[in-house]
N, C-alpha and C positions, 0 to 999 in steps of 0.2 A: 504494500500500500504506500502510495506516495504522500509526502507531506503536502498539505494544502488542498487535498482533494476530498475533504470531509464535508463540503457544502457550506462552510463558514464564509461569510462575506469578507471580501478583501477590499471593500470600498474605503478609501481613506476618509478620515473625518475632515470637515471643512476647516481650513486653516488660511491665514493671511497669505497672499501671493508670495511674499518673501520666504515664508516657511516652505512653500511648495518647491521653490527653487533650491533651497538647502536640501530638502528630501530628495529631489531629483538628482542632484549631484552626488549625494551619498549612495543612492541606489545604483546609479551608473557606475560608481567606483566599486561597489560590491560585486556587480555583475562582470566588471572587467576582471576582477580577481577570481570569480567563480561563476562562469556563464550558465551553469546548470542549476543554480540556486533558484528553485521554483518559487519559494516564498517571496524573495526579493523581486523576482521578475513579475509575479502577480501584483505585488504592491506597486511596482513601477507602472505597469499597464493601467491599473486602476487610477493612479495619480495622473497619468497622461489623459485618461478619459475625463477626469475632473477638470483638467486644464483645457478641455475641448480639442485635444490633439489626438483625434480618433485614428488617423492613419498610422501614427507612430505606435499607439496603443495596440492596434491590430497586429502589428509586427510582433510585439512581445507576447500577445495572447497566442499567436500561432506557434511561437517557439515553445511555449508551455505545452501546447497540445502535441507538438513533435516529441517532447520529452515524456509526456504522460497523456496518452490518447484518451483516457477516461476522466480527465480533469474537468469537472462540471463548471466551475467558475470561469475557466478559460473559454469553454464552449459558449457560455452565456456572454462573455466579454466580446467574443468574435461576432455574435449575433448583434449585440448593441452597436458595435463599431460599424458593421455593415449597414445597419439601419440609419445611423447618423451620417455616414458618408455617401450612402447610395451605391457603394461599390460592392457588388456581389460576385462571388466566384463563378466562373463559367462552368456549366455542367458538361461533363464528357458525353459525347454522343454525336 
């Protein structure tokens, strides 16, 4: 069982924009050191969504799914980002 796939919300709490930028830098540094850190990647994706950076968040949600195909929060994040951006994956066929 993977960490972070328990269905718990990873939505960051509302913070002033300066705090978002500090958290963004901290999370990016953590992921530079350990790219497979699912918890940090989920937190970063949720933070990017909070900052209305849906395309960037989508990239991180997809990485989480690549690492843990059953990660419910990441799957929900992908759907949210697709809805916000209007970008939907092409279906094979």
